MARTORZA-312161 format. One line per field, with one value per residue (C-alpha): residue in one letter; x, y, z. Coordinates in steps of 0.02 Angstrom, whole numbers, plus 50000, padded with zeros to 5 digits. Example, Ala and Ser with C-alpha at 12.3 -4.5 7.8 and 13.67 -1.06 7.14 Angstrom:
! MARTORZA-312161
lodren = [A, S]
c1 = [50615, 50684]
c2 = [49775, 49947]
c3 = [50390, 50357]
This chain:
! MARTORZA-312161
lodren = [M, T, I, A, G, F, K, Y, F, G, A, V, P, L, Q, P, K, Q, A, W, R, W, L, L, P, V, M, L, V, L, L, V, L, S, M, L, I, W, L, P, W, Q, V, R, Q, M, E, V, G, E, R, Q, E, Q, M, I, A, D, T, L, W, V, E, Q, A, I, R, F, Q, L, R, R, N, E, E, I, F, H, Q, V, G, T, E, I, A, S, G, Y, L, S, P, D, K, L, H, E, R, T, V, L, L, L, K, S, S, S, E, I, R, Q, V, M, W, L, D, A, A, G, R, I, V, A, F, S, D, Q, R, S, I, A, S, S, R, L, P, D, A, S, A, Q, A, S, V, N, A, R, K, L, K, S, P, Q, Y, S, H, P, F, K, T, D, S, V, S, G, V, S, G, L, I, L, M, D, C, H, L, P, I, F, S, H, G, Q, Y, S, G, S, L, V, I, R, Y, A, L, Q, D, I, L, D, Q, M, V, P, W, W, F, A, Q, D, N, Q, I, V, L, A, D, D, D, D, V, I, F, A, Q, R, A, A, G, G, M, G, R, G, V, Y, T, H, R, H, T, L, D, L, P, G, A, A, V, Y, L, R, T, N, S, V, K, S, A, P, T, L, L, P, N, L, L, V, G, S, I, I, L, L, A, L, G, L, I, W, S, L, W, A, L, W, R, D, I, N, R, R, L, A, A, E, G, A, L, R, E, Q, V, A, F, R, I, A, M, E, N, S, L, V, T, G, L, R, A, R, D, L, E, G, R, I, S, Y, V, N, P, A, F, C, Q, M, V, G, L, T, A, D, Q, L, L, N, K, V, P, P, M, P, Y, W, A, P, E, A, I, E, D, H, E, G, R, F, A, Q, V, L, A, G, T, V, Q, R, H, G, F, E, I, I, F, Q, R, A, N, G, E, R, F, P, V, L, I, F, E, S, P, L, L, D, D, S, G, K, Q, T, G, W, M, G, S, I, L, D, I, S, D, R, K, R, V, E, E, L, N, L, Q, Q, Q, E, K, L, Q, S, S, A, R, L, A, T, M, G, E, L, A, S, T, L, A, H, E, L, N, Q, P, L, A, A, I, S, S, Y, T, V, G, A, I, N, L, L, Q, S, G, V, V, D, P, A, L, L, T, P, A, L, K, K, A, N, A, Q, V, Q, R, A, G, L, I, I, R, S, V, H, E, F, V, K, R, R, E, P, T, R, E, P, V, S, M, Q, N, L, I, D, S, V, M, P, L, I, E, L, Q, A, Q, Q, S, Y, V, A, I, Q, F, S, I, I, P, R, L, P, N, V, L, A, D, R, V, M, L, E, Q, V, L, L, N, L, T, R, N, A, I, E, S, M, Q, Q, V, A, A, E, R, R, I, L, R, I, T, V, S, A, D, N, V, P, F, N, T, A, A, A, L, A, N, V, V, V, S, V, I, D, Q, G, H, G, I, A, P, E, V, A, K, H, L, F, S, P, F, F, S, T, K, A, E, G, M, G, I, G, L, K, I, C, R, T, T, L, E, F, H, G, G, T, L, N, Y, V, N, N, P, L, G, G, T, I, F, R, F, S, L, P, P, H, L, P, R, L, A, Q, L, S, E]
c1 = [46460, 46547, 46474, 46585, 46729, 46625, 46591, 46419, 46398, 46192, 46107, 46249, 46393, 46557, 46703, 46867, 46932, 46781, 46790, 46970, 46909, 46780, 46924, 47026, 46927, 46928, 47124, 47138, 47048, 47167, 47318, 47233, 47223, 47385, 47484, 47386, 47469, 47624, 47678, 47663, 47758, 47896, 47880, 47895, 48043, 48135, 48095, 48179, 48328, 48336, 48350, 48480, 48566, 48572, 48645, 48758, 48831, 48793, 48892, 49037, 49067, 49066, 49186, 49293, 49275, 49333, 49479, 49504, 49526, 49636, 49749, 49756, 49792, 49939, 50010, 50013, 50107, 50225, 50286, 50287, 50372, 50526, 50529, 50572, 50701, 50797, 50804, 50697, 50564, 50613, 50507, 50427, 50389, 50270, 50118, 50128, 50154, 49997, 49881, 49831, 49814, 49719, 49589, 49540, 49551, 49430, 49415, 49607, 49605, 49797, 49976, 50107, 50307, 50389, 50569, 50666, 50636, 50444, 50432, 50334, 50445, 50318, 50113, 49989, 49898, 49711, 49612, 49741, 49720, 49895, 49957, 50131, 50125, 50045, 49911, 49947, 49862, 49938, 50116, 50097, 50057, 50231, 50326, 50232, 50264, 50435, 50455, 50334, 50422, 50239, 50081, 49992, 49840, 49820, 49663, 49533, 49553, 49443, 49492, 49452, 49466, 49513, 49496, 49308, 49258, 49263, 49220, 49311, 49348, 49531, 49630, 49821, 49906, 50076, 50208, 50384, 50518, 50695, 50845, 50995, 50901, 50905, 50738, 50726, 50541, 50368, 50233, 50050, 49884, 49748, 49574, 49394, 49288, 49137, 49227, 49266, 49073, 49022, 49148, 49136, 48986, 48871, 48696, 48595, 48669, 48665, 48481, 48418, 48533, 48618, 48822, 48913, 49087, 49132, 49250, 49247, 49146, 49014, 49076, 49040, 49149, 49055, 48887, 48789, 48586, 48518, 48371, 48333, 48391, 48391, 48247, 48357, 48273, 48429, 48605, 48775, 48942, 49101, 49290, 49378, 49545, 49654, 49816, 49844, 49647, 49515, 49349, 49227, 49091, 48915, 48754, 48577, 48426, 48290, 48170, 48058, 48021, 47900, 47716, 47618, 47432, 47506, 47612, 47452, 47324, 47464, 47499, 47318, 47288, 47453, 47390, 47232, 47258, 47383, 47258, 47138, 47279, 47328, 47162, 47111, 47294, 47253, 47076, 47140, 47292, 47156, 47046, 47193, 47248, 47069, 47071, 47231, 47198, 47020, 47138, 47275, 47162, 47055, 47225, 47280, 47117, 47144, 47288, 47281, 47117, 47237, 47383, 47281, 47177, 47341, 47422, 47462, 47474, 47303, 47245, 47136, 47092, 47003, 46921, 46973, 46832, 46888, 46773, 46834, 46813, 46912, 46980, 47060, 47024, 47176, 47115, 46944, 47014, 47117, 46979, 46851, 46751, 46680, 46693, 46517, 46528, 46694, 46643, 46553, 46619, 46665, 46759, 46744, 46779, 46698, 46914, 46967, 47023, 46911, 47064, 47153, 47024, 47102, 47264, 47149, 47077, 47229, 47292, 47128, 47127, 47323, 47259, 47134, 47254, 47363, 47521, 47519, 47737, 47740, 47847, 47738, 47664, 47600, 47420, 47296, 47177, 47018, 46943, 46742, 46778, 46845, 47043, 47148, 47311, 47455, 47461, 47583, 47532, 47592, 47483, 47512, 47414, 47308, 47341, 47230, 47324, 47300, 47413, 47273, 47251, 47082, 47111, 47224, 47294, 47355, 47456, 47417, 47530, 47475, 47635, 47572, 47691, 47850, 47810, 47798, 47957, 48019, 47964, 48055, 48222, 48205, 48196, 48331, 48444, 48393, 48422, 48597, 48647, 48599, 48679, 48855, 48826, 48808, 48966, 49057, 49017, 49078, 49235, 49245, 49177, 49368, 49392, 49221, 49259, 49428, 49355, 49197, 49305, 49404, 49275, 49184, 49350, 49374, 49178, 49203, 49372, 49258, 49103, 49242, 49317, 49130, 49103, 49266, 49236, 49056, 49109, 49235, 49099, 49200, 49046, 49145, 49037, 49217, 49299, 49144, 49079, 49253, 49245, 49068, 49073, 49211, 49098, 48940, 49066, 49136, 48960, 48930, 49057, 49027, 48845, 48875, 48993, 48829, 48723, 48801, 48844, 48637, 48605, 48732, 48661, 48476, 48360, 48260, 48162, 48282, 48228, 48310, 48313, 48442, 48610, 48749, 48930, 49013, 48844, 48886, 49084, 49057, 48937, 49013, 49211, 49188, 49175, 49316, 49445, 49412, 49458, 49595, 49667, 49683, 49816, 49896, 49836, 49818, 49666, 49667, 49511, 49466, 49327, 49271, 49136, 48981, 48966, 48777, 48665, 48655, 48472, 48515, 48490, 48601, 48655, 48666, 48806, 48876, 48894, 48977, 49109, 49144, 49169, 49294, 49382, 49402, 49444, 49590, 49648, 49687, 49760, 49906, 49919, 50081, 50151, 50279, 50225, 50268, 50137, 49990, 49899, 49716, 49653, 49468, 49421, 49253, 49250, 49176, 49171, 49328, 49327, 49475, 49467, 49409, 49290, 49112, 49036, 48860, 48798, 48928, 48904, 48986, 49134, 49207, 49369, 49461, 49632, 49746, 49962, 49931, 49974, 49856, 49751, 49826, 49758, 49703, 49588, 49503, 49438, 49333, 49324, 49148, 49097, 48959, 49052, 49233, 49351, 49532, 49518, 49519, 49356, 49279, 49101, 49135, 48993, 49068, 49108, 48965, 48848, 48947, 48912, 48730, 48701, 48781, 48671, 48519, 48535, 48603, 48788, 48953, 49073, 49264, 49432, 49588, 49791, 49869, 50025, 50099, 50061, 49886, 49715, 49605, 49409, 49286, 49096, 49014, 48818, 48698, 48634, 48497, 48386, 48313, 48468, 48539, 48381, 48412, 48621, 48573, 48454]
c2 = [54467, 54632, 54792, 54970, 54886, 54785, 54597, 54508, 54352, 54333, 54464, 54529, 54647, 54627, 54721, 54662, 54641, 54543, 54429, 54372, 54313, 54186, 54140, 54108, 53952, 53903, 53906, 53814, 53676, 53689, 53669, 53531, 53438, 53460, 53441, 53256, 53209, 53308, 53247, 53080, 53060, 53148, 53077, 52919, 52973, 53053, 52872, 52786, 52921, 52884, 52675, 52702, 52819, 52700, 52555, 52660, 52694, 52501, 52444, 52551, 52495, 52310, 52344, 52454, 52296, 52144, 52279, 52293, 52121, 52090, 52216, 52135, 51970, 52049, 52130, 51961, 51859, 51997, 51969, 51768, 51816, 51943, 51759, 51659, 51795, 51797, 51618, 51615, 51494, 51334, 51273, 51113, 51253, 51348, 51218, 51250, 51429, 51446, 51347, 51470, 51608, 51501, 51470, 51651, 51679, 51551, 51676, 51588, 51424, 51395, 51480, 51428, 51457, 51503, 51505, 51634, 51510, 51507, 51343, 51298, 51262, 51234, 51248, 51230, 51066, 51172, 51109, 51034, 51119, 51146, 51083, 51068, 51236, 51381, 51431, 51567, 51718, 51667, 51656, 51820, 51899, 51822, 51915, 52079, 52070, 52030, 52171, 52299, 52230, 52252, 52134, 52085, 51999, 51886, 51875, 51753, 51577, 51429, 51267, 51089, 50990, 51037, 50903, 50865, 51015, 51080, 51239, 51352, 51531, 51567, 51730, 51732, 51869, 51868, 51917, 51961, 51920, 51998, 51962, 52073, 52158, 52000, 51921, 51746, 51694, 51734, 51697, 51673, 51666, 51593, 51660, 51570, 51714, 51637, 51619, 51800, 51841, 51702, 51769, 51952, 52006, 52031, 51933, 52069, 52141, 51975, 51943, 52132, 52126, 52007, 52015, 51970, 51992, 52006, 52073, 52218, 52117, 52075, 51889, 51834, 51730, 51732, 51777, 51792, 51797, 51746, 51843, 51804, 51863, 52076, 52154, 52275, 52417, 52490, 52422, 52483, 52435, 52485, 52409, 52339, 52426, 52262, 52299, 52179, 52124, 52181, 52137, 52239, 52194, 52219, 52242, 52229, 52255, 52130, 52272, 52335, 52532, 52617, 52571, 52747, 52710, 52726, 52876, 52942, 52923, 53005, 53148, 53199, 53186, 53288, 53409, 53440, 53471, 53598, 53684, 53694, 53773, 53887, 53957, 53988, 54079, 54182, 54200, 54282, 54380, 54463, 54500, 54568, 54662, 54755, 54780, 54866, 54961, 55045, 55114, 55146, 55260, 55336, 55387, 55445, 55549, 55625, 55663, 55744, 55848, 55925, 55941, 56039, 56136, 56194, 56244, 56421, 56415, 56395, 56243, 56250, 56098, 56108, 55983, 55980, 56107, 56219, 56196, 56225, 56031, 56059, 56204, 56217, 56348, 56421, 56468, 56500, 56619, 56709, 56755, 56790, 56652, 56484, 56337, 56310, 56487, 56424, 56230, 56203, 56369, 56412, 56567, 56712, 56665, 56784, 56815, 56883, 57061, 57165, 57244, 57097, 56997, 56989, 56917, 56813, 56724, 56718, 56609, 56494, 56476, 56408, 56287, 56213, 56207, 56099, 56242, 56318, 56351, 56239, 56394, 56516, 56687, 56813, 56886, 57008, 56929, 57019, 56975, 56980, 57134, 57206, 57218, 57195, 57070, 57005, 56818, 56679, 56537, 56359, 56267, 56072, 55936, 55831, 55635, 55499, 55341, 55255, 55427, 55471, 55687, 55729, 55917, 56045, 56077, 56247, 56301, 56490, 56608, 56773, 56880, 57041, 57031, 56979, 57136, 57254, 57180, 57203, 57383, 57418, 57350, 57455, 57610, 57567, 57528, 57686, 57773, 57680, 57752, 57927, 57913, 57848, 58017, 58117, 58041, 58054, 58231, 58259, 58174, 58339, 58456, 58535, 58507, 58592, 58736, 58776, 58720, 58844, 58990, 59022, 59053, 59155, 59251, 59318, 59368, 59473, 59541, 59572, 59658, 59756, 59820, 59850, 59957, 60059, 60093, 60175, 60242, 60343, 60412, 60298, 60183, 60103, 59949, 59895, 59872, 59815, 59675, 59548, 59596, 59546, 59403, 59336, 59341, 59259, 59116, 59111, 59095, 58955, 58848, 58874, 58824, 58661, 58602, 58653, 58570, 58404, 58406, 58436, 58296, 58163, 58198, 58214, 58092, 58009, 57860, 57742, 57759, 57664, 57745, 57720, 57796, 57827, 57799, 57931, 58074, 57960, 57983, 58167, 58210, 58146, 58172, 58343, 58257, 58141, 58274, 58367, 58208, 58191, 58374, 58335, 58207, 58258, 58104, 58107, 58042, 57955, 57918, 57803, 57743, 57645, 57699, 57644, 57570, 57527, 57620, 57530, 57534, 57617, 57744, 57880, 57925, 57761, 57725, 57900, 57838, 57685, 57756, 57897, 57763, 57658, 57796, 57862, 57693, 57697, 57869, 57839, 57693, 57782, 57921, 57842, 57799, 57896, 58046, 57981, 57812, 57919, 57882, 57846, 57763, 57737, 57633, 57579, 57452, 57290, 57128, 57011, 57178, 57282, 57468, 57567, 57423, 57415, 57299, 57313, 57170, 57138, 57201, 57364, 57348, 57480, 57483, 57566, 57547, 57610, 57579, 57591, 57469, 57347, 57236, 57112, 56912, 56929, 57101, 56994, 56878, 57006, 57137, 57136, 57083, 57247, 57348, 57278, 57448, 57445, 57637, 57708, 57846, 57722, 57638, 57475, 57491, 57575, 57415, 57322, 57463, 57454, 57268, 57271, 57417, 57325, 57150, 57261, 57308, 57157, 57166, 57106, 57186, 57082, 57145, 57090, 57119, 57240, 57170, 57352, 57352, 57394, 57325, 57340, 57346, 57311, 57307, 57255, 57298, 57216, 57326, 57403, 57307, 57443, 57523, 57347, 57337, 57485, 57459, 57291, 57389]
c3 = [53340, 53348, 53371, 53386, 53464, 53601, 53588, 53626, 53685, 53657, 53719, 53837, 53772, 53838, 53823, 53762, 53912, 53986, 53842, 53907, 54057, 53960, 53838, 54020, 54058, 53893, 53874, 54038, 53974, 53816, 53937, 54021, 53891, 53805, 53976, 53984, 53827, 53853, 54041, 54039, 53908, 53971, 54133, 54033, 53954, 54108, 54194, 54034, 54038, 54229, 54217, 54099, 54191, 54338, 54240, 54156, 54316, 54393, 54249, 54264, 54438, 54396, 54249, 54375, 54527, 54373, 54338, 54513, 54555, 54391, 54440, 54615, 54560, 54431, 54606, 54699, 54559, 54507, 54703, 54652, 54501, 54600, 54716, 54553, 54472, 54649, 54651, 54827, 54734, 54640, 54528, 54635, 54773, 54642, 54661, 54849, 54838, 54744, 54807, 54947, 54837, 54694, 54845, 54879, 54685, 54597, 54433, 54404, 54307, 54321, 54347, 54241, 54251, 54067, 54060, 53938, 53791, 53821, 53867, 54034, 54182, 54313, 54333, 54485, 54451, 54512, 54370, 54249, 54089, 54032, 53846, 53801, 53706, 53732, 53602, 53456, 53556, 53720, 53633, 53559, 53728, 53805, 53662, 53690, 53895, 53864, 53730, 53846, 54018, 54069, 54123, 53936, 53908, 53771, 53655, 53709, 53637, 53650, 53710, 53641, 53804, 53964, 54121, 54057, 53996, 53834, 53732, 53864, 53833, 53912, 53923, 53986, 54084, 54051, 54197, 54134, 54238, 54243, 54324, 54340, 54205, 54092, 54030, 54131, 54110, 54146, 54277, 54145, 54247, 54169, 54168, 54108, 54042, 54117, 54286, 54275, 54258, 54383, 54532, 54491, 54456, 54608, 54587, 54594, 54454, 54367, 54416, 54310, 54178, 54043, 54059, 53918, 53870, 53692, 53575, 53446, 53320, 53465, 53474, 53639, 53740, 53887, 53963, 54130, 54121, 54295, 54247, 54096, 53914, 53901, 53816, 53714, 53798, 53913, 53866, 53879, 53821, 53905, 53878, 54023, 53957, 53982, 53893, 53745, 53732, 53673, 53796, 53816, 53967, 53881, 53981, 53915, 54070, 54083, 54114, 53993, 53941, 54073, 54045, 54007, 54091, 54264, 54213, 54139, 54294, 54429, 54291, 54272, 54458, 54475, 54330, 54408, 54570, 54507, 54382, 54532, 54645, 54510, 54482, 54642, 54664, 54507, 54559, 54722, 54647, 54541, 54669, 54752, 54631, 54568, 54765, 54753, 54584, 54659, 54822, 54706, 54565, 54721, 54789, 54622, 54581, 54755, 54750, 54590, 54655, 54777, 54646, 54549, 54669, 54764, 54597, 54576, 54381, 54293, 54193, 54040, 53926, 53759, 53647, 53469, 53413, 53547, 53677, 53865, 53939, 54108, 54225, 54389, 54540, 54508, 54327, 54382, 54539, 54394, 54290, 54427, 54360, 54409, 54352, 54288, 54186, 54102, 54048, 53887, 53824, 53673, 53588, 53596, 53798, 53929, 53990, 53826, 53841, 53703, 53638, 53613, 53526, 53378, 53449, 53549, 53372, 53287, 53430, 53442, 53249, 53261, 53401, 53291, 53149, 53255, 53221, 53390, 53449, 53602, 53685, 53782, 53705, 53814, 53794, 53901, 53992, 54089, 54253, 54273, 54347, 54164, 54258, 54129, 54170, 54042, 54062, 53976, 53897, 53863, 53728, 53721, 53633, 53756, 53723, 53785, 53823, 53657, 53597, 53509, 53514, 53607, 53623, 53694, 53863, 53928, 54060, 54114, 54223, 54280, 54252, 54318, 54477, 54343, 54211, 54376, 54432, 54257, 54257, 54417, 54357, 54214, 54329, 54452, 54308, 54220, 54432, 54415, 54248, 54300, 54451, 54377, 54249, 54392, 54471, 54311, 54280, 54459, 54412, 54279, 54374, 54387, 54209, 54165, 54278, 54173, 54001, 54043, 54132, 53956, 53869, 53981, 54009, 53842, 53813, 53952, 53874, 53713, 53803, 53903, 53743, 53659, 53819, 53789, 53614, 53648, 53795, 53687, 53585, 53446, 53373, 53222, 53168, 53082, 53269, 53357, 53232, 53256, 53453, 53469, 53344, 53441, 53588, 53522, 53450, 53644, 53698, 53553, 53639, 53799, 53761, 53680, 53826, 53920, 53831, 53811, 53997, 54018, 53888, 53974, 54154, 54128, 54183, 54040, 53982, 53868, 53698, 53555, 53384, 53238, 53281, 53169, 53259, 53177, 53253, 53445, 53442, 53384, 53533, 53676, 53608, 53696, 53857, 53812, 53775, 53910, 54020, 53897, 53919, 54098, 54076, 53919, 53824, 53624, 53539, 53400, 53306, 53165, 53080, 52921, 52772, 52756, 52913, 52968, 53104, 53261, 53346, 53521, 53665, 53605, 53790, 53855, 53725, 53764, 53948, 53894, 53776, 53918, 54046, 53955, 53902, 54058, 54144, 53973, 54012, 54212, 54160, 54066, 54204, 54265, 54079, 53998, 53898, 53718, 53780, 53811, 53645, 53683, 53501, 53464, 53295, 53242, 53121, 53065, 53118, 53048, 52917, 52877, 52877, 52714, 52670, 52647, 52809, 52791, 52852, 52986, 53182, 53238, 53334, 53439, 53523, 53657, 53658, 53776, 53809, 54022, 54142, 54082, 54193, 54329, 54324, 54491, 54460, 54293, 54384, 54471, 54324, 54288, 54458, 54519, 54657, 54629, 54598, 54606, 54624, 54808, 54762, 54644, 54659, 54560, 54448, 54304, 54194, 54268, 54184, 54019, 54009, 54073, 53924, 53786, 53850, 53852, 53648, 53617, 53600, 53702, 53782, 53803, 53830, 53779, 53819, 53700, 53623, 53637, 53817, 53881, 53877, 53718, 53760, 53625, 53621, 53470, 53426, 53293, 53138, 53112, 52995, 52919, 52860, 52813, 52693, 52628, 52585, 52497, 52363]
């Protein structure tokens, strides 16, 4: 019976893996039984196949031996025919010439010499069986030999009575004789087919097989069966391949099919022995595997424990109900609590910061709902001593070996050091930008002095004039009022310059606010004009209407504009005066001027007609501390790009088709402003 995934044999419960161990012997017995049936039959079939192949090989060997002897006879009597054609051998000497040849080739019954008309000129007297005329089959072979000019065999034919022997099956081989290219007759070698089998088939082959010479229709011409008639189990048929004659050599073994019982006994013993060896090997392998698996498991557990104990990342496992099921030492050290104090805890957790309790509960609800995102999120933890610290948490499903989720696994990183580094980087960036602004003001010091000297001189003149009027005793408001108004205007002008410089160079924390590009450029334009006046550069400015605001730090963007315009002005110092034109355009991505661009990024272009940027300089243009100026620090463009990336923007440049360079930077629009425009 089966209960909750377990199998029971009697009163002993067996797990599925243990049940397989019980089934293994049963399967082995079934395998033995099936092999007892299949293996002997297979062995018998293999033995039958081997015997058949051996008989075929022996038959082919006998066939080759017969053909070799016949070809040898052809070559010998071809030489005799050559002697006849040359006139060396006369009919009277044929018998003397062939006596010795016929003694060594007992399969030959007679040799005859025919003239060109087919008449018998002479023949050997051995077993004289010659008649006055040739049988039809032999005569046809003679005609074929003359026509083909090659030896031809006749179809076997039967004699009536020859030298007291009747019923012989004979076969003639005609060898044509040509003298000076003219047919002069032929030699006929006459064979008795029974003699071919008796003389040319080895005794050992005849002892095991019935050998038959037959035609296409299995008409038997001769046979030899020293060991008895064939049983029809192993048979083979092969042609003798004689030109002009269709004679086949057919063999039929006297051996019967192998018996099943001896093979069954041998196969059973072999199979049982193999089964026993396999069982012992399987048992030995299983024991070794178990020992190896246990050792590997111990090593893996020890390695995992050592690895978890050496981690600086906190690990926390929770079940599907949110209960803590595992924590590693790094997490315990992080929150200042022991594993016993954390295991089996349910929310609210003791390491949750009170001020972040709502965020913790929201995240916990997402975990239970299975909607937690795989990417990390930041939150505040508190240690056992009350100290708060930021952490970065990554949550992922915890799966068992079958792929079923059993809980959630969290990786917790203490990012206090990273936060401090980020804050320090921001401070250093602000210091660097402040230093750059001071350096810019240092470069503009002489221009500022000249620019402030003019309103101060005017104020001095207007106040001296007013004093002179007062000292002369003439107090006429109509005379004093214009002078004092002009003095006040110059004071405001000087104050505006001083305030612009003060706002630009003072140290402050970066603050983002909606900024209008029109107001931004208006505020920095006095400083740009100061630089342009010194180099006699004309400024052209254009902006499309209804551009969205950008969310940015005003002073940082002013520094970007001031750096880019200063570089543009300096690049035009060596060009002709009519080319010293600085253009500043504000538009939207791929939107022409004077059109609405509420949903596009804001693009600011600073266009000069200076010397341009050489290719070798372009490779290092935005690298820190790289400068082509003798007095430059090489941080201006780097600060510009960093500042714009801080605001989510980009900075790039292209060559100006009219000569010079175009620097463009784009900033994303302020979303609340976009919503207002869309309404």
